[in-house]
N, CA, C and O atoms as CSV, one atom per row, in Angstrom:
chain,resi,resn,atom,element,x,y,z
A,1,MET,N,N,18.553,28.375,-4.438
A,1,MET,CA,C,18.269,27.697,-3.160
A,1,MET,C,C,17.464,26.156,-3.514
A,1,MET,O,O,16.550,26.007,-4.325
A,2,ALA,N,N,18.022,25.214,-2.756
A,2,ALA,CA,C,17.404,23.839,-3.057
A,2,ALA,C,C,16.339,23.743,-1.981
A,2,ALA,O,O,16.418,24.226,-0.852
A,3,ALA,N,N,15.242,22.985,-2.541
A,3,ALA,CA,C,14.058,22.673,-1.775
A,3,ALA,C,C,14.316,22.012,-0.649
A,3,ALA,O,O,15.215,21.176,-0.735
A,4,ALA,N,N,13.773,22.144,0.421
A,4,ALA,CA,C,13.880,21.356,1.683
A,4,ALA,C,C,13.333,20.002,1.468
A,4,ALA,O,O,13.903,19.078,2.050
A,5,TYR,N,N,12.223,19.721,0.654
A,5,TYR,CA,C,11.724,18.460,0.496
A,5,TYR,C,C,11.639,18.367,-0.899
A,5,TYR,O,O,11.443,19.349,-1.615
A,6,SER,N,N,11.796,17.090,-1.361
A,6,SER,CA,C,11.714,16.631,-2.865
A,6,SER,C,C,10.468,15.899,-2.858
A,6,SER,O,O,10.087,15.222,-1.903
A,7,LYS,N,N,9.718,16.078,-4.159
A,7,LYS,CA,C,8.643,15.310,-4.620
A,7,LYS,C,C,8.952,13.923,-4.949
A,7,LYS,O,O,8.132,13.018,-4.793
A,8,TYR,N,N,10.146,13.749,-5.411
A,8,TYR,CA,C,10.641,12.465,-6.027
A,8,TYR,C,C,11.663,11.945,-5.243
A,8,TYR,O,O,12.506,12.693,-4.749
A,9,TYR,N,N,11.679,10.690,-5.069
A,9,TYR,CA,C,12.555,9.808,-4.218
A,9,TYR,C,C,13.224,8.723,-5.045
A,9,TYR,O,O,12.590,8.240,-5.984
A,10,GLN,N,N,14.405,8.319,-4.784
A,10,GLN,CA,C,15.034,7.401,-5.505
A,10,GLN,C,C,14.859,6.016,-4.493
A,10,GLN,O,O,15.698,5.783,-3.623
A,11,ILE,N,N,13.911,5.311,-4.669
A,11,ILE,CA,C,13.734,3.840,-3.939
A,11,ILE,C,C,14.039,2.720,-4.958
A,11,ILE,O,O,13.355,2.578,-5.971
A,12,GLU,N,N,15.040,1.967,-4.670
A,12,GLU,CA,C,15.290,0.785,-5.505
A,12,GLU,C,C,13.961,-0.036,-5.615
A,12,GLU,O,O,13.257,-0.233,-4.625
A,13,LYS,N,N,13.662,-0.487,-6.806
A,13,LYS,CA,C,12.652,-1.376,-7.058
A,13,LYS,C,C,12.678,-2.613,-6.283
A,13,LYS,O,O,13.779,-3.116,-6.059
A,14,LEU,N,N,11.583,-3.194,-5.827
A,14,LEU,CA,C,11.710,-4.576,-5.302
A,14,LEU,C,C,12.006,-5.430,-6.365
A,14,LEU,O,O,11.395,-5.433,-7.434
A,15,ASN,N,N,13.104,-6.280,-6.021
A,15,ASN,CA,C,13.640,-7.241,-6.889
A,15,ASN,C,C,13.600,-8.809,-6.323
A,15,ASN,O,O,14.086,-9.769,-6.921
A,16,GLY,N,N,12.932,-8.857,-5.070
A,16,GLY,CA,C,12.872,-10.288,-4.621
A,16,GLY,C,C,14.033,-10.462,-3.635
A,16,GLY,O,O,14.039,-11.522,-3.009
A,17,THR,N,N,14.925,-9.665,-3.423
A,17,THR,CA,C,15.872,-9.935,-2.378
A,17,THR,C,C,16.006,-8.748,-1.454
A,17,THR,O,O,16.912,-8.775,-0.621
A,18,ASN,N,N,15.167,-7.675,-1.519
A,18,ASN,CA,C,15.462,-6.513,-0.865
A,18,ASN,C,C,14.104,-6.048,-0.131
A,18,ASN,O,O,13.888,-4.852,0.068
A,19,TYR,N,N,13.177,-7.081,0.270
A,19,TYR,CA,C,11.787,-6.775,0.640
A,19,TYR,C,C,11.927,-5.794,1.787
A,19,TYR,O,O,11.390,-4.690,1.691
A,20,LEU,N,N,12.695,-6.169,2.990
A,20,LEU,CA,C,12.638,-5.356,4.167
A,20,LEU,C,C,13.069,-3.951,3.798
A,20,LEU,O,O,12.238,-3.101,4.117
A,21,PRO,N,N,14.136,-3.509,3.220
A,21,PRO,CA,C,14.531,-2.116,3.069
A,21,PRO,C,C,13.455,-1.404,2.057
A,21,PRO,O,O,13.098,-0.243,2.258
A,22,TRP,N,N,13.056,-2.031,1.163
A,22,TRP,CA,C,12.164,-1.497,0.314
A,22,TRP,C,C,10.736,-1.341,0.844
A,22,TRP,O,O,10.040,-0.383,0.506
A,23,SER,N,N,10.272,-2.376,1.749
A,23,SER,CA,C,8.962,-2.035,2.285
A,23,SER,C,C,9.088,-0.867,3.419
A,23,SER,O,O,8.130,-0.126,3.639
A,24,LEU,N,N,10.155,-0.761,4.030
A,24,LEU,CA,C,10.181,0.324,4.988
A,24,LEU,C,C,10.420,1.693,4.355
A,24,LEU,O,O,9.934,2.665,4.933
A,25,ARG,N,N,11.141,1.883,3.187
A,25,ARG,CA,C,11.093,2.834,2.633
A,25,ARG,C,C,9.809,3.251,1.776
A,25,ARG,O,O,9.660,4.450,1.543
A,26,LEU,N,N,9.037,2.493,1.377
A,26,LEU,CA,C,7.750,2.856,0.704
A,26,LEU,C,C,6.737,2.933,1.740
A,26,LEU,O,O,5.756,3.641,1.515
A,27,GLN,N,N,6.823,2.336,2.795
A,27,GLN,CA,C,5.883,2.490,3.855
A,27,GLN,C,C,5.951,4.127,4.296
A,27,GLN,O,O,4.912,4.769,4.451
A,28,MET,N,N,7.206,4.687,4.466
A,28,MET,CA,C,7.357,5.985,4.742
A,28,MET,C,C,6.722,6.902,3.668
A,28,MET,O,O,5.972,7.838,3.946
A,29,LEU,N,N,7.072,6.565,2.479
A,29,LEU,CA,C,6.430,7.329,1.363
A,29,LEU,C,C,4.898,7.373,1.293
A,29,LEU,O,O,4.227,8.367,1.018
A,30,LEU,N,N,4.396,6.006,1.618
A,30,LEU,CA,C,2.959,6.178,1.627
A,30,LEU,C,C,2.325,6.882,2.899
A,30,LEU,O,O,1.262,7.503,2.888
A,31,GLU,N,N,3.065,6.705,3.885
A,31,GLU,CA,C,2.450,7.412,5.119
A,31,GLU,C,C,2.583,8.994,4.814
A,31,GLU,O,O,1.690,9.746,5.204
A,32,LYS,N,N,3.537,9.420,4.218
A,32,LYS,CA,C,3.908,10.776,3.990
A,32,LYS,C,C,2.655,11.345,3.069
A,32,LYS,O,O,2.209,12.484,3.210
A,33,ALA,N,N,2.222,10.524,2.242
A,33,ALA,CA,C,1.159,10.753,1.347
A,33,ALA,C,C,-0.255,10.630,1.774
A,33,ALA,O,O,-1.227,10.932,1.081
A,34,GLY,N,N,-0.283,10.069,3.205
A,34,GLY,CA,C,-1.546,9.829,3.718
A,34,GLY,C,C,-2.380,8.602,3.331
A,34,GLY,O,O,-3.589,8.524,3.548
A,35,ASN,N,N,-1.609,7.606,2.715
A,35,ASN,CA,C,-2.215,6.529,2.018
A,35,ASN,C,C,-1.855,5.169,2.579
A,35,ASN,O,O,-2.176,4.116,2.027
A,36,LEU,N,N,-1.194,5.250,3.667
A,36,LEU,CA,C,-0.703,3.929,4.403
A,36,LEU,C,C,-1.985,3.119,4.900
A,36,LEU,O,O,-2.021,1.889,4.861
A,37,GLY,N,N,-2.961,3.853,5.336
A,37,GLY,CA,C,-4.124,3.046,5.967
A,37,GLY,C,C,-4.669,2.198,4.848
A,37,GLY,O,O,-5.004,1.060,5.177
A,38,VAL,N,N,-4.809,2.518,3.677
A,38,VAL,CA,C,-5.437,1.763,2.583
A,38,VAL,C,C,-4.396,0.505,2.260
A,38,VAL,O,O,-4.767,-0.521,1.690
A,39,VAL,N,N,-3.345,0.691,2.611
A,39,VAL,CA,C,-2.329,-0.300,2.305
A,39,VAL,C,C,-2.262,-1.310,3.433
A,39,VAL,O,O,-2.353,-2.485,3.074
A,40,ASP,N,N,-2.128,-1.087,4.665
A,40,ASP,CA,C,-2.000,-1.766,5.795
A,40,ASP,C,C,-3.402,-2.338,6.231
A,40,ASP,O,O,-3.447,-3.129,7.174
A,41,GLY,N,N,-4.357,-2.021,5.679
A,41,GLY,CA,C,-5.866,-2.355,6.005
A,41,GLY,C,C,-6.559,-1.555,7.314
A,41,GLY,O,O,-7.676,-1.855,7.736
A,42,SER,N,N,-5.845,-0.645,7.806
A,42,SER,CA,C,-6.463,0.069,8.917
A,42,SER,C,C,-7.507,1.063,8.429
A,42,SER,O,O,-8.280,1.533,9.264
A,43,GLU,N,N,-7.602,1.425,7.158
A,43,GLU,CA,C,-8.653,2.282,6.592
A,43,GLU,C,C,-9.200,1.435,5.536
A,43,GLU,O,O,-8.700,1.472,4.412
A,44,PRO,N,N,-10.283,0.602,5.834
A,44,PRO,CA,C,-10.985,-0.326,4.804
A,44,PRO,C,C,-11.799,0.637,3.919
A,44,PRO,O,O,-12.057,1.783,4.288
A,45,ASN,N,N,-12.195,0.123,2.730
A,45,ASN,CA,C,-13.117,0.607,1.861
A,45,ASN,C,C,-14.365,0.777,2.518
A,45,ASN,O,O,-14.944,-0.230,2.926
A,46,PRO,N,N,-14.991,2.181,2.721
A,46,PRO,CA,C,-16.111,2.295,3.281
A,46,PRO,C,C,-17.271,1.519,2.754
A,46,PRO,O,O,-18.164,1.176,3.529
A,47,ALA,N,N,-17.325,1.163,1.238
A,47,ALA,CA,C,-18.226,0.496,0.514
A,47,ALA,C,C,-18.456,-0.842,1.116
A,47,ALA,O,O,-19.601,-1.291,1.145
A,48,THR,N,N,-17.355,-1.579,1.647
A,48,THR,CA,C,-17.417,-2.994,1.978
A,48,THR,C,C,-17.313,-3.106,3.668
A,48,THR,O,O,-17.558,-4.183,4.213
A,49,ALA,N,N,-16.949,-1.972,4.411
A,49,ALA,CA,C,-16.876,-1.938,5.832
A,49,ALA,C,C,-18.236,-2.067,6.412
A,49,ALA,O,O,-19.243,-1.742,5.784
A,50,PRO,N,N,-18.255,-2.540,7.607
A,50,PRO,CA,C,-19.667,-2.558,8.302
A,50,PRO,C,C,-20.111,-1.092,8.613
A,50,PRO,O,O,-19.326,-0.196,8.923
A,51,LEU,N,N,-21.289,-0.975,8.509
A,51,LEU,CA,C,-21.854,0.409,8.759
A,51,LEU,C,C,-22.203,0.756,10.039
A,51,LEU,O,O,-22.548,-0.148,10.800
A,52,PRO,N,N,-22.177,1.981,10.455
A,52,PRO,CA,C,-22.489,2.334,11.851
A,52,PRO,C,C,-24.033,2.149,12.009
A,52,PRO,O,O,-24.841,2.280,11.089
A,53,ALA,N,N,-24.345,1.812,13.357
A,53,ALA,CA,C,-26.038,1.649,13.418
A,53,ALA,C,C,-26.758,2.816,12.859
A,53,ALA,O,O,-26.437,3.985,13.074
A,54,GLY,N,N,-27.656,2.464,12.200
A,54,GLY,CA,C,-28.719,3.542,11.598
A,54,GLY,C,C,-28.225,4.050,10.263
A,54,GLY,O,O,-28.875,4.856,9.596
A,55,GLN,N,N,-27.213,3.624,9.941
A,55,GLN,CA,C,-26.615,4.164,8.552
A,55,GLN,C,C,-27.092,3.010,7.409
A,55,GLN,O,O,-26.855,1.823,7.635
A,56,VAL,N,N,-27.624,3.333,6.448
A,56,VAL,CA,C,-28.225,2.532,5.403
A,56,VAL,C,C,-27.118,2.196,4.300
A,56,VAL,O,O,-26.938,1.058,3.866
A,57,ALA,N,N,-26.498,3.169,3.954
A,57,ALA,CA,C,-25.365,3.082,2.873
A,57,ALA,C,C,-24.242,3.860,3.210
A,57,ALA,O,O,-24.235,4.752,4.059
A,58,ALA,N,N,-23.165,3.445,2.425
A,58,ALA,CA,C,-21.899,4.181,2.757
A,58,ALA,C,C,-21.957,5.527,2.066
A,58,ALA,O,O,-22.502,5.567,0.963
A,59,ASN,N,N,-21.465,6.611,2.582
A,59,ASN,CA,C,-21.406,7.927,2.140
A,59,ASN,C,C,-20.633,7.893,0.848
A,59,ASN,O,O,-19.439,7.604,0.932
A,60,GLN,N,N,-21.163,8.155,-0.364
A,60,GLN,CA,C,-20.399,8.107,-1.530
A,60,GLN,C,C,-19.127,9.009,-1.606
A,60,GLN,O,O,-18.154,8.651,-2.270
A,61,ALA,N,N,-19.149,10.071,-0.982
A,61,ALA,CA,C,-17.983,11.067,-0.945
A,61,ALA,C,C,-16.808,10.293,-0.237
A,61,ALA,O,O,-15.659,10.447,-0.649
A,62,ASP,N,N,-17.096,9.433,0.862
A,62,ASP,CA,C,-16.078,8.541,1.551
A,62,ASP,C,C,-15.635,7.553,0.737
A,62,ASP,O,O,-14.457,7.197,0.701
A,63,VAL,N,N,-16.623,7.025,-0.009
A,63,VAL,CA,C,-16.009,5.657,-0.845
A,63,VAL,C,C,-15.149,6.366,-1.958
A,63,VAL,O,O,-14.024,5.939,-2.215
A,64,ASP,N,N,-15.665,7.418,-2.598
A,64,ASP,CA,C,-14.651,8.172,-3.644
A,64,ASP,C,C,-13.359,8.570,-3.132
A,64,ASP,O,O,-12.348,8.312,-3.785
A,65,ALA,N,N,-13.295,9.192,-1.992
A,65,ALA,CA,C,-11.985,9.569,-1.225
A,65,ALA,C,C,-11.190,8.297,-0.991
A,65,ALA,O,O,-9.993,8.245,-1.273
A,66,TRP,N,N,-11.873,7.243,-0.461
A,66,TRP,CA,C,-10.974,5.921,-0.317
A,66,TRP,C,C,-10.407,5.456,-1.695
A,66,TRP,O,O,-9.247,5.049,-1.773
A,67,LYS,N,N,-11.211,5.519,-2.757
A,67,LYS,CA,C,-10.921,4.828,-4.068
A,67,LYS,C,C,-9.564,5.616,-4.662
A,67,LYS,O,O,-8.666,5.071,-5.304
A,68,LYS,N,N,-9.635,7.033,-4.290
A,68,LYS,CA,C,-8.459,7.969,-4.703
A,68,LYS,C,C,-7.278,7.572,-4.047
A,68,LYS,O,O,-6.201,7.441,-4.629
A,69,LYS,N,N,-7.474,7.360,-2.740
A,69,LYS,CA,C,-6.165,7.039,-1.885
A,69,LYS,C,C,-5.753,5.706,-2.313
A,69,LYS,O,O,-4.537,5.543,-2.409
A,70,ASP,N,N,-6.540,4.679,-2.601
A,70,ASP,CA,C,-6.083,3.458,-3.002
A,70,ASP,C,C,-5.347,3.364,-4.429
A,70,ASP,O,O,-4.421,2.585,-4.656
A,71,LEU,N,N,-5.908,4.298,-5.387
A,71,LEU,CA,C,-5.304,4.386,-6.573
A,71,LEU,C,C,-3.943,5.119,-6.559
A,71,LEU,O,O,-3.056,4.820,-7.358
A,72,GLU,N,N,-3.806,6.072,-5.643
A,72,GLU,CA,C,-2.406,6.657,-5.367
A,72,GLU,C,C,-1.532,5.580,-4.739
A,72,GLU,O,O,-0.364,5.494,-5.118
A,73,ALA,N,N,-1.982,4.786,-3.848
A,73,ALA,CA,C,-1.111,3.777,-3.172
A,73,ALA,C,C,-0.784,2.702,-4.087
A,73,ALA,O,O,0.363,2.257,-4.070
A,74,ARG,N,N,-1.717,2.191,-4.949
A,74,ARG,CA,C,-1.216,1.262,-6.016
A,74,ARG,C,C,-0.342,1.725,-6.888
A,74,ARG,O,O,0.560,0.966,-7.243
A,75,THR,N,N,-0.405,2.957,-7.382
A,75,THR,CA,C,0.508,3.548,-8.281
A,75,THR,C,C,1.815,3.731,-7.669
A,75,THR,O,O,2.828,3.634,-8.361
A,76,GLU,N,N,1.869,3.983,-6.456
A,76,GLU,CA,C,3.318,4.058,-5.811
A,76,GLU,C,C,3.778,2.812,-5.735
A,76,GLU,O,O,4.927,2.641,-6.143
A,77,ILE,N,N,3.102,1.755,-5.261
A,77,ILE,CA,C,3.621,0.308,-5.218
A,77,ILE,C,C,4.166,-0.123,-6.563
A,77,ILE,O,O,5.320,-0.526,-6.706
A,78,ILE,N,N,3.218,-0.012,-7.614
A,78,ILE,CA,C,3.612,-0.516,-8.996
A,78,ILE,C,C,4.942,0.134,-9.519
A,78,ILE,O,O,5.844,-0.492,-10.078
A,79,LEU,N,N,4.931,1.611,-9.231
A,79,LEU,CA,C,6.102,2.184,-9.821
A,79,LEU,C,C,7.338,1.772,-9.092
A,79,LEU,O,O,8.414,2.010,-9.642
A,80,HIS,N,N,7.327,1.223,-8.000
A,80,HIS,CA,C,8.484,0.693,-7.322
A,80,HIS,C,C,8.662,-0.825,-7.190
A,80,HIS,O,O,9.146,-1.349,-6.187
A,81,LEU,N,N,8.258,-1.464,-8.220
A,81,LEU,CA,C,8.325,-3.026,-8.427
A,81,LEU,C,C,9.331,-3.450,-9.683
A,81,LEU,O,O,9.286,-2.851,-10.758
A,82,GLY,N,N,10.057,-4.328,-9.476
A,82,GLY,CA,C,10.646,-4.848,-10.645
A,82,GLY,C,C,9.711,-5.734,-11.519
A,82,GLY,O,O,8.660,-6.107,-10.999
A,83,ASP,N,N,9.967,-6.072,-12.679
A,83,ASP,CA,C,9.063,-6.806,-13.734
A,83,ASP,C,C,8.521,-7.958,-13.023
A,83,ASP,O,O,7.311,-8.162,-12.925
A,84,LYS,N,N,9.469,-8.749,-12.504
A,84,LYS,CA,C,8.740,-10.042,-11.850
A,84,LYS,C,C,7.814,-9.757,-10.702
A,84,LYS,O,O,6.756,-10.381,-10.628
A,85,GLN,N,N,8.134,-8.872,-9.818
A,85,GLN,CA,C,7.231,-8.670,-8.937
A,85,GLN,C,C,5.705,-7.941,-9.368
A,85,GLN,O,O,4.658,-8.078,-8.735
A,86,LEU,N,N,5.889,-7.180,-10.551
A,86,LEU,CA,C,4.799,-6.433,-11.030
A,86,LEU,C,C,3.917,-7.573,-11.625
A,86,LEU,O,O,2.703,-7.373,-11.653
A,87,GLN,N,N,4.425,-8.785,-12.119
A,87,GLN,CA,C,3.594,-9.816,-12.668
A,87,GLN,C,C,2.853,-10.495,-11.419
A,87,GLN,O,O,1.753,-11.002,-11.636
A,88,LEU,N,N,3.329,-10.532,-10.265
A,88,LEU,CA,C,2.645,-11.106,-9.140
A,88,LEU,C,C,1.427,-10.362,-8.811
A,88,LEU,O,O,0.411,-10.947,-8.438
A,89,VAL,N,N,1.493,-9.132,-8.934
A,89,VAL,CA,C,0.219,-8.128,-8.374
A,89,VAL,C,C,-0.626,-7.669,-9.473
A,89,VAL,O,O,-1.597,-6.973,-9.177
A,90,ARG,N,N,-0.405,-7.954,-10.696
A,90,ARG,CA,C,-1.130,-7.261,-11.847
A,90,ARG,C,C,-2.507,-7.510,-11.883
A,90,ARG,O,O,-3.215,-6.821,-12.618
A,91,GLN,N,N,-3.079,-8.569,-11.058
A,91,GLN,CA,C,-4.517,-8.815,-11.036
A,91,GLN,C,C,-5.175,-8.392,-9.665
A,91,GLN,O,O,-6.373,-8.579,-9.454
A,92,SER,N,N,-4.346,-7.824,-8.763
A,92,SER,CA,C,-4.760,-7.301,-7.427
A,92,SER,C,C,-5.663,-6.104,-7.701
A,92,SER,O,O,-5.391,-5.224,-8.518
A,93,LYS,N,N,-6.762,-6.147,-6.949
A,93,LYS,CA,C,-7.773,-5.046,-6.924
A,93,LYS,C,C,-7.458,-3.853,-6.148
A,93,LYS,O,O,-7.897,-2.764,-6.519
A,94,THR,N,N,-6.702,-3.965,-5.053
A,94,THR,CA,C,-6.542,-3.040,-4.174
A,94,THR,C,C,-5.049,-2.958,-3.671
A,94,THR,O,O,-4.323,-3.950,-3.740
A,95,ALA,N,N,-4.621,-1.796,-3.180
A,95,ALA,CA,C,-3.303,-1.746,-2.578
A,95,ALA,C,C,-3.063,-2.624,-1.615
A,95,ALA,O,O,-1.950,-3.144,-1.539
A,96,HIS,N,N,-3.995,-2.909,-0.787
A,96,HIS,CA,C,-3.872,-3.950,0.433
A,96,HIS,C,C,-3.526,-5.330,-0.007
A,96,HIS,O,O,-2.706,-6.053,0.559
A,97,GLU,N,N,-4.262,-5.651,-1.130
A,97,GLU,CA,C,-4.094,-7.065,-1.772
A,97,GLU,C,C,-2.652,-7.089,-2.292
A,97,GLU,O,O,-1.924,-8.052,-2.052
A,98,MET,N,N,-2.264,-6.100,-2.957
A,98,MET,CA,C,-0.898,-6.043,-3.562
A,98,MET,C,C,0.078,-6.250,-2.416
A,98,MET,O,O,0.923,-7.140,-2.505
A,99,TRP,N,N,-0.001,-5.436,-1.298
A,99,TRP,CA,C,0.965,-5.446,-0.191
A,99,TRP,C,C,1.002,-6.823,0.389
A,99,TRP,O,O,2.047,-7.445,0.577
A,100,ASP,N,N,-0.091,-7.225,0.638
A,100,ASP,CA,C,-0.282,-8.671,1.327
A,100,ASP,C,C,0.479,-9.735,0.430
A,100,ASP,O,O,1.319,-10.522,0.869
A,101,LEU,N,N,0.088,-9.652,-0.818
A,101,LEU,CA,C,0.777,-10.584,-1.833
A,101,LEU,C,C,2.182,-10.574,-1.937
A,101,LEU,O,O,2.882,-11.585,-1.984
A,102,LEU,N,N,2.650,-9.191,-1.979
A,102,LEU,CA,C,4.187,-9.132,-2.113
A,102,LEU,C,C,4.915,-9.500,-0.951
A,102,LEU,O,O,6.024,-10.021,-1.069
A,103,ARG,N,N,4.341,-9.256,0.298
A,103,ARG,CA,C,4.706,-9.596,1.574
A,103,ARG,C,C,4.921,-11.137,1.697
A,103,ARG,O,O,5.932,-11.634,2.194
A,104,SER,N,N,3.839,-11.861,1.179
A,104,SER,CA,C,3.765,-13.296,1.444
A,104,SER,C,C,4.818,-13.903,0.334
A,104,SER,O,O,5.549,-14.832,0.676
A,105,GLN,N,N,4.881,-13.421,-0.866
A,105,GLN,CA,C,5.681,-13.922,-1.969
A,105,GLN,C,C,7.189,-13.667,-1.764
A,105,GLN,O,O,8.050,-14.524,-1.968
A,106,THR,N,N,7.417,-12.472,-1.363
A,106,THR,CA,C,8.708,-11.986,-1.527
A,106,THR,C,C,9.462,-12.310,-0.157
A,106,THR,O,O,10.628,-12.694,-0.240
A,107,SER,N,N,8.911,-12.186,1.004
A,107,SER,CA,C,9.507,-12.560,2.368
A,107,SER,C,C,9.473,-13.942,2.830
A,107,SER,O,O,9.859,-14.307,3.940
A,108,ARG,N,N,9.016,-14.654,1.966
A,108,ARG,CA,C,8.946,-16.276,2.154
A,108,ARG,C,C,8.020,-16.613,3.563
A,108,ARG,O,O,8.153,-17.641,4.228
A,109,GLY,N,N,7.087,-15.548,3.848
A,109,GLY,CA,C,6.272,-16.047,5.020
A,109,GLY,C,C,7.064,-15.853,6.351
A,109,GLY,O,O,6.561,-16.274,7.393
A,110,ASP,N,N,8.216,-15.266,6.364
A,110,ASP,CA,C,9.020,-15.204,7.678
A,110,ASP,C,C,8.484,-14.104,8.294
A,110,ASP,O,O,8.652,-13.030,7.715
A,111,PRO,N,N,7.702,-14.112,9.633
A,111,PRO,CA,C,7.204,-13.050,10.351
A,111,PRO,C,C,8.213,-12.288,10.880
A,111,PRO,O,O,7.791,-11.182,11.215
A,112,SER,N,N,9.456,-12.459,11.099
A,112,SER,CA,C,10.486,-11.660,11.537
A,112,SER,C,C,10.804,-10.656,10.580
A,112,SER,O,O,11.313,-9.589,10.921
A,113,TYR,N,N,10.503,-10.969,9.284
A,113,TYR,CA,C,10.930,-10.065,8.232
A,113,TYR,C,C,10.060,-8.955,7.868
A,113,TYR,O,O,10.349,-8.083,7.050
A,114,TYR,N,N,8.857,-9.053,8.601
A,114,TYR,CA,C,7.670,-8.165,8.334
A,114,TYR,C,C,8.130,-6.902,9.219
A,114,TYR,O,O,8.699,-6.991,10.307
A,115,PRO,N,N,7.763,-5.643,8.523
A,115,PRO,CA,C,7.735,-4.428,9.244
A,115,PRO,C,C,6.557,-4.430,10.230
A,115,PRO,O,O,5.429,-4.697,9.816
A,116,PRO,N,N,6.783,-4.141,11.519
A,116,PRO,CA,C,5.755,-4.079,12.574
A,116,PRO,C,C,4.430,-3.413,12.285
A,116,PRO,O,O,3.390,-3.826,12.799
A,117,CYS,N,N,4.467,-2.459,11.524
A,117,CYS,CA,C,3.182,-1.512,11.263
A,117,CYS,C,C,2.336,-2.412,10.470
A,117,CYS,O,O,1.128,-2.281,10.663
A,118,CYS,N,N,2.724,-3.338,9.581
A,118,CYS,CA,C,1.860,-3.887,8.652
A,118,CYS,C,C,1.506,-5.504,8.730
A,118,CYS,O,O,1.283,-6.146,7.704
A,119,HIS,N,N,1.480,-6.060,9.970
A,119,HIS,CA,C,0.994,-7.303,10.112
A,119,HIS,C,C,-0.512,-7.373,9.949
A,119,HIS,O,O,-1.254,-6.584,10.534
A,120,THR,N,N,-0.886,-8.192,9.259
A,120,THR,CA,C,-2.406,-8.595,9.187
A,120,THR,C,C,-2.925,-9.839,9.603
A,120,THR,O,O,-4.131,-10.067,9.509
């Protein structure tokens, strides 16, 4: 009996001409894994985000959880890039930086080309 869901997906690597379909597919994969927030910026790093009133420092468990999500998201992004696009993001520190850089470099800055969930 075949599994209802597969852990592995065949997503064509970003090659410079397929940003829109690539980004939509990858967003779904990231959302399914619970990591889209670190990519689109809606879930900022607790270590750098403004603290709630009365809180002196970010909760280390929250920071560690965010770092794990970011690593998972960066891994998914990198594994779905062609070699040229990989060179664009190799010095990016976060998944959000990678996503913004790929969007700006690959889609040529055309706002109509961006998926609606990831405008920043």
